[in-house]
C-alpha angles and dihedrals in degrees: 000000000000120000120265116257118282091241091057092047089054089050090050091051091050089048090052093051092046093049092048092051092049095047094048090051094044091050092047098050101067091038090054089046094051102034101033104025100033096237119175129216094274092049093050088051092054089048089054090050092054092047093052102034094094090065089063098040103038111026095091096048089045089054092054089050090051090057094045107041135037106291091214091057092049092050093047092051091047094054091047089053091052092049088052091055090051090050088054090055092050091051092052091047090051091051093045088238103119117131135171090258093052091046089052096047095047090043087054092050092047091051090055088066092045090054095054092047095047094048096047099043098068090047091052095051098074090054092059102053142013121282091247089067098048094102092051091046091049091050090055092048090050090047087056090048091047091051090050092048089049101046101026101064093038091050093042091051093048093047094049092047097040110029105013138260094281091066091050093049092043092056091046089053093052092049092050091052089048090054091052092048094051091056091062090073096059118110121254112271123247110269116263126208110276096233116157113204137165114282097229092044090057092047091049090053091055093045093046091051092053094043093052098044113097093213103037095048098062090040089057095047091049091050092049091053092046096049094045091052093043094055094044082061096040092050089073105019098102094050091041092051092049099042102031105025095037095231127158125222089269089046092053090049089049093054091047087048088055086057088054091047088056090053089050092050092049094048091049091049095046097092093048091047092044091056091052108033131061112258091249093053090053089054092047092055088078099060092038094054093042093056092049090048093051091054090052091052090046090055090060087075086073098027108032104197126147095211092052089051086051090058090055092048090050089057090045087060102038102051102038091050089061087050091051096050093046098043093046088054090046092051093049092047098051099037124080110239092238088063098037097098092050094044092047089050093051091051093044091049093051098041100034091033087062087065098075089041090054093044091049092049089049093049093047092046092047091051094049106029106013134245095298091068090055092056091049094048093047090054090054089052093050090050089053094052090049093054094045094052097040093052094048131088089248092076091054096055111125096194142002110288118249116270114258123231116271 
């Protein structure tokens, strides 16, 4: 198979650097909160809410921007904004002035940049290579993301535990700046019609397209259920791992790294599985593995063992990455390019927007009923996403749908 175009490879390298930066910072934040600032389960849940709230508030406007201005420009500005938030954290650490509130505010600002980058990147991909190579391109992007999810949390945990939070945030800053620099070498995008339309009309067009589509609609509902359940769990995981599973900062980072290793394994296995499984079965692997993983994590309430939790996290990575690769390809195939930024924004808003909702539910539940209730509720959510997808026409797809006209 011929190599992917140089422009796409540059985008993939930028994506890898951006994802590594994000994962190191995301792993460091709750560890710093718990180990240095004395945060409890509810407070780490509220921190997760702050760090994910921009996905709910800003994904739709970012999607409109991605359809109006040069996507490369938007992504570069976004990465620079995230680097600035990380520099702010470094300054507070140097001045010994970091607090939970500052950690939450700067985490929120950094996530603003992440939102814009994540919305614009999928819309940029189809302009860099032919439609017949979208699946291959998406696999490489997900391999990069998987590598980041594998190495980033493990490295972040090790750095916070061994060398201090400043080293972790310093490395994240350098990677974010590298991601922005790599984007500068991308070619100019093909000109788009300079049509100025009302913001909410454009957003409604993207939402209406998703709501009316028989394949995108159940994919969206499934993803919302998954992300809500996942962040109910993530809201308390670091405290749970330290207090119940007896893990150190490096140990927590290691289990999160196992999650990333699962993603990497799933992404590497994707071509082999895609050649042997129906397209719908590849998509269904995500909800199926997620449900199994949630039951494994739930069992640690009775048998608290870090390695057993690691098995669950591996499955959380391996199955859903197959889902991500396949559903991204599905979305790009069935959506006209002129709508792709808005459609991506609608899906990112609903799915990633479920993250702060899940984190807030987890924080509230932990404060009132304890961490055990969070694990039980997350398992219910994972059961719901399994049922939604398996009863939809998506699970019965034999092959990838034909690409629609631009």
